[in-house]
N, C-alpha and C positions, 0 to 999 in steps of 0.2 A: 234975337232974331233967328228964325230957323234957317238951316242950311239947305241948299238944294241937295236932293238925294241922288246917289249914283244909280238907284233902282229905276228911275224914269223921270221924265220932265214934270209930271203932275204930282210927284211925291215930294214931301218935305221931310227933313230929318232933324230931330232934336238930339243934339250931342250931350252926353252925360259926362261931366268932367269932375275929377277928384284930384286935387293938388296938381293942377295944370297938366293932367293926363286924361285923355279920353278913355273912359272905362265902359262905355256902352252907348247905345243909340236907340231911339224910337223913330221908326219910319211910318209916315202917315199921309193920308190924302184928305183934303178938305174940299167940300162942295158948298159954296155959299148959296147956290140956287135951291138945293134940297135941304140945306141946314144939316148936312151929314158930315161926320168925321169918321174915317176908317183907319184903324191902326193895322198896318200891314207887316210890321216886323219889330221885334224887341230883342236887342242883343245886350247882354250884360256880362262883364268879366266875372269869372267864378267867385272871387272873394266878395263881390257886391250883390250876389243873388239873394241873400237872406237878410239884408240890412234895411230894406224898405226903399231902396233907390228907384226900383221900378214903379212902386206905388206913388212916390213923389213925382216922377216924370209924367205919369199919366194924369195925376192931379194937376200938374202944371199945364198940361194941354187943355184940360177941362176949364181951368181958370182963364187961360189965354183965349179960348173960344167958347164962352159960356152959352152962346146961342145954338151950339151944335149938339146933335144927338150922336154919341159915339158908339161905334161897333168895331168888331175885329174880324179879320180873316184867319187869325192864327189858331192853331190847334196842337201846339206842343205842350208838354207837361208844365214847363215853366210859365208859359204865357197863358195857358188855360186856367191855371190856379190864380194867377194875377188878375186876369179879366173876371173870373168868377168872384173874387174878393171885392173887386171894384164895381161889380154888377154891370159889366159891359157885355152885351150879348154878342154871340157869334153871328156874322153875316155870311150867308152863302152867296155864291156868285149871282144868283137870281135876286137876292135881297139887296144888292148894291145898286145905287142909282147909276144911270148911264154915264154920268159925268165923272165917276170915280172908279170905273171898271179897270181891271189890270191892263197894262199896255198890250199884252198879247191878245186879250179878248177884244180890245178896241180895234186892233189892227185886223183881226179876223172878221169882225163885224163890218168894218169899212171895206175889206176886200170882197166879202159876200154881197154887200150893197152895190159895189161897183159892178159885179157880175150881173146882178139883177137889172141894173140900168142899161147895160150894153145890149 
């Protein structure tokens, strides 16, 4: 079962555990309405970066949510290589559905909508 993410209320977090120790996490958002999954963060401890753990974690998400089309907002070297190998495209802010926008963008849209209504 995914854990709630400290990043925001709409994000979920898949913890990566090795010998009862958390060695990484994948943070993501899921939108059932749009059938989209967006990976927003991948963190792996240094010793586990070249052993396939990131690939296994993303594969687990694909198996858990087979009906979703996965994309990512990440562009670091580690995550860019991982997402390229797994053929997960990069999603720009405009490419994300309105249900999985980052919390800061959602708050800004709500604030500007509030100003327009007033």
